[in-house]
mmJSON file of the N, C-alpha and C atoms, coordinates in Angstrom:
{"data_MODEL":{"atom_site":{
"group_PDB":["ATOM","ATOM","ATOM","ATOM","ATOM","ATOM","ATOM","ATOM","ATOM","ATOM","ATOM","ATOM","ATOM","ATOM","ATOM","ATOM","ATOM","ATOM","ATOM","ATOM","ATOM","ATOM","ATOM","ATOM","ATOM","ATOM","ATOM","ATOM","ATOM","ATOM","ATOM","ATOM","ATOM","ATOM","ATOM","ATOM","ATOM","ATOM","ATOM","ATOM","ATOM","ATOM","ATOM","ATOM","ATOM","ATOM","ATOM","ATOM","ATOM","ATOM","ATOM","ATOM","ATOM","ATOM","ATOM","ATOM","ATOM","ATOM","ATOM","ATOM","ATOM","ATOM","ATOM","ATOM","ATOM","ATOM","ATOM","ATOM","ATOM","ATOM","ATOM","ATOM","ATOM","ATOM","ATOM","ATOM","ATOM","ATOM","ATOM","ATOM","ATOM","ATOM","ATOM","ATOM","ATOM","ATOM","ATOM","ATOM","ATOM","ATOM","ATOM","ATOM","ATOM","ATOM","ATOM","ATOM","ATOM","ATOM","ATOM","ATOM","ATOM","ATOM","ATOM","ATOM","ATOM","ATOM","ATOM","ATOM","ATOM","ATOM","ATOM","ATOM","ATOM","ATOM","ATOM","ATOM","ATOM","ATOM","ATOM","ATOM","ATOM","ATOM","ATOM","ATOM","ATOM","ATOM","ATOM","ATOM","ATOM","ATOM","ATOM","ATOM","ATOM","ATOM","ATOM","ATOM","ATOM","ATOM","ATOM","ATOM","ATOM","ATOM","ATOM","ATOM","ATOM","ATOM","ATOM","ATOM","ATOM","ATOM","ATOM","ATOM","ATOM","ATOM","ATOM","ATOM","ATOM","ATOM","ATOM","ATOM","ATOM","ATOM","ATOM","ATOM","ATOM","ATOM","ATOM","ATOM","ATOM","ATOM","ATOM","ATOM","ATOM","ATOM","ATOM","ATOM","ATOM","ATOM","ATOM","ATOM","ATOM","ATOM","ATOM","ATOM","ATOM","ATOM","ATOM","ATOM","ATOM","ATOM","ATOM","ATOM","ATOM","ATOM","ATOM","ATOM","ATOM","ATOM","ATOM","ATOM","ATOM","ATOM","ATOM","ATOM","ATOM","ATOM","ATOM","ATOM","ATOM","ATOM","ATOM","ATOM","ATOM"],
"id":[1,2,3,4,5,6,7,8,9,10,11,12,13,14,15,16,17,18,19,20,21,22,23,24,25,26,27,28,29,30,31,32,33,34,35,36,37,38,39,40,41,42,43,44,45,46,47,48,49,50,51,52,53,54,55,56,57,58,59,60,61,62,63,64,65,66,67,68,69,70,71,72,73,74,75,76,77,78,79,80,81,82,83,84,85,86,87,88,89,90,91,92,93,94,95,96,97,98,99,100,101,102,103,104,105,106,107,108,109,110,111,112,113,114,115,116,117,118,119,120,121,122,123,124,125,126,127,128,129,130,131,132,133,134,135,136,137,138,139,140,141,142,143,144,145,146,147,148,149,150,151,152,153,154,155,156,157,158,159,160,161,162,163,164,165,166,167,168,169,170,171,172,173,174,175,176,177,178,179,180,181,182,183,184,185,186,187,188,189,190,191,192,193,194,195,196,197,198,199,200,201,202,203,204,205,206,207,208,209,210,211,212,213],
"type_symbol":["N","C","C","N","C","C","N","C","C","N","C","C","N","C","C","N","C","C","N","C","C","N","C","C","N","C","C","N","C","C","N","C","C","N","C","C","N","C","C","N","C","C","N","C","C","N","C","C","N","C","C","N","C","C","N","C","C","N","C","C","N","C","C","N","C","C","N","C","C","N","C","C","N","C","C","N","C","C","N","C","C","N","C","C","N","C","C","N","C","C","N","C","C","N","C","C","N","C","C","N","C","C","N","C","C","N","C","C","N","C","C","N","C","C","N","C","C","N","C","C","N","C","C","N","C","C","N","C","C","N","C","C","N","C","C","N","C","C","N","C","C","N","C","C","N","C","C","N","C","C","N","C","C","N","C","C","N","C","C","N","C","C","N","C","C","N","C","C","N","C","C","N","C","C","N","C","C","N","C","C","N","C","C","N","C","C","N","C","C","N","C","C","N","C","C","N","C","C","N","C","C","N","C","C","N","C","C","N","C","C","N","C","C"],
"label_atom_id":["N","CA","C","N","CA","C","N","CA","C","N","CA","C","N","CA","C","N","CA","C","N","CA","C","N","CA","C","N","CA","C","N","CA","C","N","CA","C","N","CA","C","N","CA","C","N","CA","C","N","CA","C","N","CA","C","N","CA","C","N","CA","C","N","CA","C","N","CA","C","N","CA","C","N","CA","C","N","CA","C","N","CA","C","N","CA","C","N","CA","C","N","CA","C","N","CA","C","N","CA","C","N","CA","C","N","CA","C","N","CA","C","N","CA","C","N","CA","C","N","CA","C","N","CA","C","N","CA","C","N","CA","C","N","CA","C","N","CA","C","N","CA","C","N","CA","C","N","CA","C","N","CA","C","N","CA","C","N","CA","C","N","CA","C","N","CA","C","N","CA","C","N","CA","C","N","CA","C","N","CA","C","N","CA","C","N","CA","C","N","CA","C","N","CA","C","N","CA","C","N","CA","C","N","CA","C","N","CA","C","N","CA","C","N","CA","C","N","CA","C","N","CA","C","N","CA","C","N","CA","C","N","CA","C","N","CA","C","N","CA","C","N","CA","C","N","CA","C"],
"label_alt_id":[null,null,null,null,null,null,null,null,null,null,null,null,null,null,null,null,null,null,null,null,null,null,null,null,null,null,null,null,null,null,null,null,null,null,null,null,null,null,null,null,null,null,null,null,null,null,null,null,null,null,null,null,null,null,null,null,null,null,null,null,null,null,null,null,null,null,null,null,null,null,null,null,null,null,null,null,null,null,null,null,null,null,null,null,null,null,null,null,null,null,null,null,null,null,null,null,null,null,null,null,null,null,null,null,null,null,null,null,null,null,null,null,null,null,null,null,null,null,null,null,null,null,null,null,null,null,null,null,null,null,null,null,null,null,null,null,null,null,null,null,null,null,null,null,null,null,null,null,null,null,null,null,null,null,null,null,null,null,null,null,null,null,null,null,null,null,null,null,null,null,null,null,null,null,null,null,null,null,null,null,null,null,null,null,null,null,null,null,null,null,null,null,null,null,null,null,null,null,null,null,null,null,null,null,null,null,null,null,null,null,null,null,null],
"label_comp_id":["UNK","UNK","UNK","UNK","UNK","UNK","UNK","UNK","UNK","UNK","UNK","UNK","UNK","UNK","UNK","UNK","UNK","UNK","UNK","UNK","UNK","UNK","UNK","UNK","UNK","UNK","UNK","UNK","UNK","UNK","UNK","UNK","UNK","UNK","UNK","UNK","UNK","UNK","UNK","UNK","UNK","UNK","UNK","UNK","UNK","UNK","UNK","UNK","UNK","UNK","UNK","UNK","UNK","UNK","UNK","UNK","UNK","UNK","UNK","UNK","UNK","UNK","UNK","UNK","UNK","UNK","UNK","UNK","UNK","UNK","UNK","UNK","UNK","UNK","UNK","UNK","UNK","UNK","UNK","UNK","UNK","UNK","UNK","UNK","UNK","UNK","UNK","UNK","UNK","UNK","UNK","UNK","UNK","UNK","UNK","UNK","UNK","UNK","UNK","UNK","UNK","UNK","UNK","UNK","UNK","UNK","UNK","UNK","UNK","UNK","UNK","UNK","UNK","UNK","UNK","UNK","UNK","UNK","UNK","UNK","UNK","UNK","UNK","UNK","UNK","UNK","UNK","UNK","UNK","UNK","UNK","UNK","UNK","UNK","UNK","UNK","UNK","UNK","UNK","UNK","UNK","UNK","UNK","UNK","UNK","UNK","UNK","UNK","UNK","UNK","UNK","UNK","UNK","UNK","UNK","UNK","UNK","UNK","UNK","UNK","UNK","UNK","UNK","UNK","UNK","UNK","UNK","UNK","UNK","UNK","UNK","UNK","UNK","UNK","UNK","UNK","UNK","UNK","UNK","UNK","UNK","UNK","UNK","UNK","UNK","UNK","UNK","UNK","UNK","UNK","UNK","UNK","UNK","UNK","UNK","UNK","UNK","UNK","UNK","UNK","UNK","UNK","UNK","UNK","UNK","UNK","UNK","UNK","UNK","UNK","UNK","UNK","UNK"],
"label_asym_id":["A","A","A","A","A","A","A","A","A","A","A","A","A","A","A","A","A","A","A","A","A","A","A","A","A","A","A","A","A","A","A","A","A","A","A","A","A","A","A","A","A","A","A","A","A","A","A","A","A","A","A","A","A","A","A","A","A","A","A","A","A","A","A","A","A","A","A","A","A","A","A","A","A","A","A","A","A","A","A","A","A","A","A","A","A","A","A","A","A","A","A","A","A","A","A","A","A","A","A","A","A","A","A","A","A","A","A","A","A","A","A","A","A","A","A","A","A","A","A","A","A","A","A","A","A","A","A","A","A","A","A","A","A","A","A","A","A","A","A","A","A","A","A","A","A","A","A","A","A","A","A","A","A","A","A","A","A","A","A","A","A","A","A","A","A","A","A","A","A","A","A","A","A","A","A","A","A","A","A","A","A","A","A","A","A","A","A","A","A","A","A","A","A","A","A","A","A","A","A","A","A","A","A","A","A","A","A","A","A","A","A","A","A"],
"label_entity_id":["1","1","1","1","1","1","1","1","1","1","1","1","1","1","1","1","1","1","1","1","1","1","1","1","1","1","1","1","1","1","1","1","1","1","1","1","1","1","1","1","1","1","1","1","1","1","1","1","1","1","1","1","1","1","1","1","1","1","1","1","1","1","1","1","1","1","1","1","1","1","1","1","1","1","1","1","1","1","1","1","1","1","1","1","1","1","1","1","1","1","1","1","1","1","1","1","1","1","1","1","1","1","1","1","1","1","1","1","1","1","1","1","1","1","1","1","1","1","1","1","1","1","1","1","1","1","1","1","1","1","1","1","1","1","1","1","1","1","1","1","1","1","1","1","1","1","1","1","1","1","1","1","1","1","1","1","1","1","1","1","1","1","1","1","1","1","1","1","1","1","1","1","1","1","1","1","1","1","1","1","1","1","1","1","1","1","1","1","1","1","1","1","1","1","1","1","1","1","1","1","1","1","1","1","1","1","1","1","1","1","1","1","1"],
"label_seq_id":[1,1,1,2,2,2,3,3,3,4,4,4,5,5,5,6,6,6,7,7,7,8,8,8,9,9,9,10,10,10,11,11,11,12,12,12,13,13,13,14,14,14,15,15,15,16,16,16,17,17,17,18,18,18,19,19,19,20,20,20,21,21,21,22,22,22,23,23,23,24,24,24,25,25,25,26,26,26,27,27,27,28,28,28,29,29,29,30,30,30,31,31,31,32,32,32,33,33,33,34,34,34,35,35,35,36,36,36,37,37,37,38,38,38,39,39,39,40,40,40,41,41,41,42,42,42,43,43,43,44,44,44,45,45,45,46,46,46,47,47,47,48,48,48,49,49,49,50,50,50,51,51,51,52,52,52,53,53,53,54,54,54,55,55,55,56,56,56,57,57,57,58,58,58,59,59,59,60,60,60,61,61,61,62,62,62,63,63,63,64,64,64,65,65,65,66,66,66,67,67,67,68,68,68,69,69,69,70,70,70,71,71,71],
"pdbx_PDB_ins_code":[null,null,null,null,null,null,null,null,null,null,null,null,null,null,null,null,null,null,null,null,null,null,null,null,null,null,null,null,null,null,null,null,null,null,null,null,null,null,null,null,null,null,null,null,null,null,null,null,null,null,null,null,null,null,null,null,null,null,null,null,null,null,null,null,null,null,null,null,null,null,null,null,null,null,null,null,null,null,null,null,null,null,null,null,null,null,null,null,null,null,null,null,null,null,null,null,null,null,null,null,null,null,null,null,null,null,null,null,null,null,null,null,null,null,null,null,null,null,null,null,null,null,null,null,null,null,null,null,null,null,null,null,null,null,null,null,null,null,null,null,null,null,null,null,null,null,null,null,null,null,null,null,null,null,null,null,null,null,null,null,null,null,null,null,null,null,null,null,null,null,null,null,null,null,null,null,null,null,null,null,null,null,null,null,null,null,null,null,null,null,null,null,null,null,null,null,null,null,null,null,null,null,null,null,null,null,null,null,null,null,null,null,null],
"Cartn_x":[17.623,19.795,19.944,20.796,21.727,22.362,23.623,25.116,24.737,25.637,25.909,24.921,24.029,22.869,23.671,23.728,24.573,24.114,24.706,24.342,25.126,24.847,25.534,25.212,26.569,27.042,26.278,25.688,24.786,25.058,26.319,26.57,28.152,29.271,30.552,31.482,32.663,34.0,33.62,33.146,33.147,31.818,31.089,30.082,29.743,28.916,28.754,29.162,30.098,30.565,29.58,29.736,28.949,29.426,29.298,30.193,28.63,29.137,28.271,28.467,27.382,27.71,28.357,29.023,30.079,29.722,28.886,28.823,28.308,26.598,25.431,25.677,25.55,25.595,24.247,23.201,22.141,21.856,23.095,22.645,23.081,23.969,24.434,24.242,23.014,22.714,23.458,24.571,25.666,26.204,26.616,27.346,28.553,29.185,30.646,30.131,30.533,30.976,32.206,32.149,33.793,34.174,35.506,36.214,35.168,34.893,34.294,34.248,34.732,35.216,36.577,37.125,38.69,39.726,40.392,41.088,42.538,43.899,44.56,45.283,45.783,46.208,47.971,48.364,49.83,50.433,50.958,50.883,52.416,52.303,54.339,54.175,55.873,56.079,55.956,55.445,54.803,56.255,57.416,58.486,59.421,60.472,61.736,62.566,62.475,63.498,62.571,61.315,60.517,60.25,59.871,59.47,58.012,57.391,56.076,55.243,54.101,53.568,52.612,51.446,50.784,49.634,48.721,47.088,46.332,45.22,44.553,43.002,42.243,41.266,39.546,38.417,37.28,36.764,35.993,35.818,33.825,32.827,32.021,31.269,29.966,29.511,27.414,26.798,25.867,24.779,23.973,23.078,22.384,22.063,21.17,22.019,23.313,23.961,23.838,23.534,23.717,22.118,21.899,20.558,20.351,20.044,20.204,19.773,20.457,20.727,20.454,18.961,18.363,18.936,18.807,19.565,18.713],
"Cartn_y":[142.361,142.504,143.213,142.781,143.772,142.43,143.558,143.629,141.754,141.01,139.653,138.0,139.02,138.113,136.435,135.333,134.61,134.387,134.302,133.853,132.972,132.721,131.738,132.05,132.367,132.592,132.153,131.938,131.13,131.642,132.258,132.411,133.363,133.22,134.001,132.809,133.37,132.386,132.018,132.394,132.233,131.503,130.451,130.463,129.291,128.992,127.916,128.463,129.466,129.436,130.471,130.106,130.492,131.613,132.53,133.926,134.527,135.465,136.924,138.185,138.39,140.249,140.911,142.022,142.783,144.322,144.356,145.796,146.037,146.785,146.996,148.219,148.414,149.528,149.498,150.205,150.174,151.14,152.232,153.188,152.78,151.532,150.924,149.707,148.902,147.825,146.144,146.73,146.704,145.687,144.347,144.118,143.87,143.858,143.456,142.19,140.451,139.794,139.524,138.892,137.997,137.289,137.186,135.801,135.526,136.779,136.527,137.696,137.292,138.52,139.134,137.9,138.571,139.083,140.378,140.983,141.623,140.817,140.833,142.774,143.6,144.822,144.75,145.541,145.456,146.884,147.121,148.539,148.505,150.126,150.278,150.555,150.648,150.919,152.329,152.815,154.311,154.76,154.017,154.361,154.482,155.365,155.003,153.305,153.026,151.674,150.508,151.002,150.032,149.226,147.951,147.148,147.375,147.092,146.923,145.635,145.577,144.098,144.068,142.708,142.25,141.712,142.568,141.725,141.534,141.269,140.826,141.117,142.085,142.567,142.312,142.445,141.4,142.902,142.758,143.555,143.45,144.128,144.143,143.557,142.392,141.817,142.449,142.065,142.313,141.645,142.48,141.814,140.516,140.07,139.586,138.028,137.632,136.97,135.775,136.443,135.225,134.805,134.371,133.912,133.744,134.162,134.2,132.747,132.087,131.026,131.228,130.817,130.441,129.114,129.436,128.023,128.137],
"Cartn_z":[10.742,10.699,11.966,12.655,13.169,13.992,14.324,14.919,16.051,15.651,15.984,15.981,14.845,14.171,13.026,13.779,12.939,11.324,10.752,8.919,8.727,7.481,6.182,5.02,4.352,3.243,1.814,1.516,0.035,-1.319,-1.519,-2.555,-2.949,-3.607,-3.647,-3.415,-3.323,-2.822,-1.601,-0.629,0.563,1.048,0.099,0.164,1.031,2.152,3.348,4.562,4.485,5.798,6.646,7.867,8.696,9.914,10.323,11.095,11.65,12.107,12.705,12.228,12.24,11.477,12.325,12.102,12.855,12.446,11.156,11.422,10.132,10.253,9.133,8.536,6.797,6.549,5.229,6.573,5.841,4.639,4.129,3.544,1.986,1.889,0.549,0.491,1.466,1.532,1.811,2.747,2.709,4.386,4.493,5.717,5.974,7.41,7.554,8.317,7.691,8.233,8.955,10.525,10.451,9.963,9.406,8.5,7.247,6.594,5.071,4.334,2.837,2.108,2.528,2.713,3.21,2.233,2.416,1.057,1.766,0.903,1.229,1.432,2.434,2.522,2.678,1.789,2.267,3.171,3.992,5.109,5.166,4.696,4.525,6.296,6.992,8.049,8.357,9.517,9.994,10.157,11.218,11.575,10.353,10.569,9.672,10.018,9.393,9.543,9.513,10.033,10.638,8.831,8.908,7.469,7.442,6.294,5.822,6.063,6.419,6.278,5.362,5.572,4.967,5.524,5.978,6.868,6.131,6.504,5.644,6.666,5.997,6.44,5.64,6.675,6.468,5.334,4.427,3.398,3.089,3.516,3.244,2.124,2.825,1.239,1.125,0.099,0.226,0.89,1.134,1.973,1.251,0.011,-0.733,-0.613,-0.209,-0.478,0.701,2.13,2.926,3.642,4.164,5.379,6.812,7.214,8.907,9.231,10.385,10.586,12.136,12.796,14.038,15.091,16.102,16.856,17.817],
"occupancy":[1.0,1.0,1.0,1.0,1.0,1.0,1.0,1.0,1.0,1.0,1.0,1.0,1.0,1.0,1.0,1.0,1.0,1.0,1.0,1.0,1.0,1.0,1.0,1.0,1.0,1.0,1.0,1.0,1.0,1.0,1.0,1.0,1.0,1.0,1.0,1.0,1.0,1.0,1.0,1.0,1.0,1.0,1.0,1.0,1.0,1.0,1.0,1.0,1.0,1.0,1.0,1.0,1.0,1.0,1.0,1.0,1.0,1.0,1.0,1.0,1.0,1.0,1.0,1.0,1.0,1.0,1.0,1.0,1.0,1.0,1.0,1.0,1.0,1.0,1.0,1.0,1.0,1.0,1.0,1.0,1.0,1.0,1.0,1.0,1.0,1.0,1.0,1.0,1.0,1.0,1.0,1.0,1.0,1.0,1.0,1.0,1.0,1.0,1.0,1.0,1.0,1.0,1.0,1.0,1.0,1.0,1.0,1.0,1.0,1.0,1.0,1.0,1.0,1.0,1.0,1.0,1.0,1.0,1.0,1.0,1.0,1.0,1.0,1.0,1.0,1.0,1.0,1.0,1.0,1.0,1.0,1.0,1.0,1.0,1.0,1.0,1.0,1.0,1.0,1.0,1.0,1.0,1.0,1.0,1.0,1.0,1.0,1.0,1.0,1.0,1.0,1.0,1.0,1.0,1.0,1.0,1.0,1.0,1.0,1.0,1.0,1.0,1.0,1.0,1.0,1.0,1.0,1.0,1.0,1.0,1.0,1.0,1.0,1.0,1.0,1.0,1.0,1.0,1.0,1.0,1.0,1.0,1.0,1.0,1.0,1.0,1.0,1.0,1.0,1.0,1.0,1.0,1.0,1.0,1.0,1.0,1.0,1.0,1.0,1.0,1.0,1.0,1.0,1.0,1.0,1.0,1.0,1.0,1.0,1.0,1.0,1.0,1.0],
"B_iso_or_equiv":[0.0,0.0,0.0,0.0,0.0,0.0,0.0,0.0,0.0,0.0,0.0,0.0,0.0,0.0,0.0,0.0,0.0,0.0,0.0,0.0,0.0,0.0,0.0,0.0,0.0,0.0,0.0,0.0,0.0,0.0,0.0,0.0,0.0,0.0,0.0,0.0,0.0,0.0,0.0,0.0,0.0,0.0,0.0,0.0,0.0,0.0,0.0,0.0,0.0,0.0,0.0,0.0,0.0,0.0,0.0,0.0,0.0,0.0,0.0,0.0,0.0,0.0,0.0,0.0,0.0,0.0,0.0,0.0,0.0,0.0,0.0,0.0,0.0,0.0,0.0,0.0,0.0,0.0,0.0,0.0,0.0,0.0,0.0,0.0,0.0,0.0,0.0,0.0,0.0,0.0,0.0,0.0,0.0,0.0,0.0,0.0,0.0,0.0,0.0,0.0,0.0,0.0,0.0,0.0,0.0,0.0,0.0,0.0,0.0,0.0,0.0,0.0,0.0,0.0,0.0,0.0,0.0,0.0,0.0,0.0,0.0,0.0,0.0,0.0,0.0,0.0,0.0,0.0,0.0,0.0,0.0,0.0,0.0,0.0,0.0,0.0,0.0,0.0,0.0,0.0,0.0,0.0,0.0,0.0,0.0,0.0,0.0,0.0,0.0,0.0,0.0,0.0,0.0,0.0,0.0,0.0,0.0,0.0,0.0,0.0,0.0,0.0,0.0,0.0,0.0,0.0,0.0,0.0,0.0,0.0,0.0,0.0,0.0,0.0,0.0,0.0,0.0,0.0,0.0,0.0,0.0,0.0,0.0,0.0,0.0,0.0,0.0,0.0,0.0,0.0,0.0,0.0,0.0,0.0,0.0,0.0,0.0,0.0,0.0,0.0,0.0,0.0,0.0,0.0,0.0,0.0,0.0,0.0,0.0,0.0,0.0,0.0,0.0],
"pdbx_formal_charge":[null,null,null,null,null,null,null,null,null,null,null,null,null,null,null,null,null,null,null,null,null,null,null,null,null,null,null,null,null,null,null,null,null,null,null,null,null,null,null,null,null,null,null,null,null,null,null,null,null,null,null,null,null,null,null,null,null,null,null,null,null,null,null,null,null,null,null,null,null,null,null,null,null,null,null,null,null,null,null,null,null,null,null,null,null,null,null,null,null,null,null,null,null,null,null,null,null,null,null,null,null,null,null,null,null,null,null,null,null,null,null,null,null,null,null,null,null,null,null,null,null,null,null,null,null,null,null,null,null,null,null,null,null,null,null,null,null,null,null,null,null,null,null,null,null,null,null,null,null,null,null,null,null,null,null,null,null,null,null,null,null,null,null,null,null,null,null,null,null,null,null,null,null,null,null,null,null,null,null,null,null,null,null,null,null,null,null,null,null,null,null,null,null,null,null,null,null,null,null,null,null,null,null,null,null,null,null,null,null,null,null,null,null],
"auth_seq_id":[1,1,1,2,2,2,3,3,3,4,4,4,5,5,5,6,6,6,7,7,7,8,8,8,9,9,9,10,10,10,11,11,11,12,12,12,13,13,13,14,14,14,15,15,15,16,16,16,17,17,17,18,18,18,19,19,19,20,20,20,21,21,21,22,22,22,23,23,23,24,24,24,25,25,25,26,26,26,27,27,27,28,28,28,29,29,29,30,30,30,31,31,31,32,32,32,33,33,33,34,34,34,35,35,35,36,36,36,37,37,37,38,38,38,39,39,39,40,40,40,41,41,41,42,42,42,43,43,43,44,44,44,45,45,45,46,46,46,47,47,47,48,48,48,49,49,49,50,50,50,51,51,51,52,52,52,53,53,53,54,54,54,55,55,55,56,56,56,57,57,57,58,58,58,59,59,59,60,60,60,61,61,61,62,62,62,63,63,63,64,64,64,65,65,65,66,66,66,67,67,67,68,68,68,69,69,69,70,70,70,71,71,71],
"auth_comp_id":["UNK","UNK","UNK","UNK","UNK","UNK","UNK","UNK","UNK","UNK","UNK","UNK","UNK","UNK","UNK","UNK","UNK","UNK","UNK","UNK","UNK","UNK","UNK","UNK","UNK","UNK","UNK","UNK","UNK","UNK","UNK","UNK","UNK","UNK","UNK","UNK","UNK","UNK","UNK","UNK","UNK","UNK","UNK","UNK","UNK","UNK","UNK","UNK","UNK","UNK","UNK","UNK","UNK","UNK","UNK","UNK","UNK","UNK","UNK","UNK","UNK","UNK","UNK","UNK","UNK","UNK","UNK","UNK","UNK","UNK","UNK","UNK","UNK","UNK","UNK","UNK","UNK","UNK","UNK","UNK","UNK","UNK","UNK","UNK","UNK","UNK","UNK","UNK","UNK","UNK","UNK","UNK","UNK","UNK","UNK","UNK","UNK","UNK","UNK","UNK","UNK","UNK","UNK","UNK","UNK","UNK","UNK","UNK","UNK","UNK","UNK","UNK","UNK","UNK","UNK","UNK","UNK","UNK","UNK","UNK","UNK","UNK","UNK","UNK","UNK","UNK","UNK","UNK","UNK","UNK","UNK","UNK","UNK","UNK","UNK","UNK","UNK","UNK","UNK","UNK","UNK","UNK","UNK","UNK","UNK","UNK","UNK","UNK","UNK","UNK","UNK","UNK","UNK","UNK","UNK","UNK","UNK","UNK","UNK","UNK","UNK","UNK","UNK","UNK","UNK","UNK","UNK","UNK","UNK","UNK","UNK","UNK","UNK","UNK","UNK","UNK","UNK","UNK","UNK","UNK","UNK","UNK","UNK","UNK","UNK","UNK","UNK","UNK","UNK","UNK","UNK","UNK","UNK","UNK","UNK","UNK","UNK","UNK","UNK","UNK","UNK","UNK","UNK","UNK","UNK","UNK","UNK","UNK","UNK","UNK","UNK","UNK","UNK"],
"auth_asym_id":["A","A","A","A","A","A","A","A","A","A","A","A","A","A","A","A","A","A","A","A","A","A","A","A","A","A","A","A","A","A","A","A","A","A","A","A","A","A","A","A","A","A","A","A","A","A","A","A","A","A","A","A","A","A","A","A","A","A","A","A","A","A","A","A","A","A","A","A","A","A","A","A","A","A","A","A","A","A","A","A","A","A","A","A","A","A","A","A","A","A","A","A","A","A","A","A","A","A","A","A","A","A","A","A","A","A","A","A","A","A","A","A","A","A","A","A","A","A","A","A","A","A","A","A","A","A","A","A","A","A","A","A","A","A","A","A","A","A","A","A","A","A","A","A","A","A","A","A","A","A","A","A","A","A","A","A","A","A","A","A","A","A","A","A","A","A","A","A","A","A","A","A","A","A","A","A","A","A","A","A","A","A","A","A","A","A","A","A","A","A","A","A","A","A","A","A","A","A","A","A","A","A","A","A","A","A","A","A","A","A","A","A","A"],
"auth_atom_id":["N","CA","C","N","CA","C","N","CA","C","N","CA","C","N","CA","C","N","CA","C","N","CA","C","N","CA","C","N","CA","C","N","CA","C","N","CA","C","N","CA","C","N","CA","C","N","CA","C","N","CA","C","N","CA","C","N","CA","C","N","CA","C","N","CA","C","N","CA","C","N","CA","C","N","CA","C","N","CA","C","N","CA","C","N","CA","C","N","CA","C","N","CA","C","N","CA","C","N","CA","C","N","CA","C","N","CA","C","N","CA","C","N","CA","C","N","CA","C","N","CA","C","N","CA","C","N","CA","C","N","CA","C","N","CA","C","N","CA","C","N","CA","C","N","CA","C","N","CA","C","N","CA","C","N","CA","C","N","CA","C","N","CA","C","N","CA","C","N","CA","C","N","CA","C","N","CA","C","N","CA","C","N","CA","C","N","CA","C","N","CA","C","N","CA","C","N","CA","C","N","CA","C","N","CA","C","N","CA","C","N","CA","C","N","CA","C","N","CA","C","N","CA","C","N","CA","C","N","CA","C","N","CA","C","N","CA","C","N","CA","C","N","CA","C","N","CA","C"],
"pdbx_PDB_model_num":[1,1,1,1,1,1,1,1,1,1,1,1,1,1,1,1,1,1,1,1,1,1,1,1,1,1,1,1,1,1,1,1,1,1,1,1,1,1,1,1,1,1,1,1,1,1,1,1,1,1,1,1,1,1,1,1,1,1,1,1,1,1,1,1,1,1,1,1,1,1,1,1,1,1,1,1,1,1,1,1,1,1,1,1,1,1,1,1,1,1,1,1,1,1,1,1,1,1,1,1,1,1,1,1,1,1,1,1,1,1,1,1,1,1,1,1,1,1,1,1,1,1,1,1,1,1,1,1,1,1,1,1,1,1,1,1,1,1,1,1,1,1,1,1,1,1,1,1,1,1,1,1,1,1,1,1,1,1,1,1,1,1,1,1,1,1,1,1,1,1,1,1,1,1,1,1,1,1,1,1,1,1,1,1,1,1,1,1,1,1,1,1,1,1,1,1,1,1,1,1,1,1,1,1,1,1,1,1,1,1,1,1,1]
}}}
């Protein structure tokens, strides 16, 4: 398993999505998959007078809930 491999999620709220691996965390058996397991994050404004914003970030998932897809 490496960055750029295409995978299909087989469990969870994103079941059935096909995407590619963006980062691998081998020390805790987790991976970061693009556009899967999106979380909402509220960010404060950095400068005075700047308003905050709500952004979506990808969170990592466990290695056992996806399968490799080869073309």
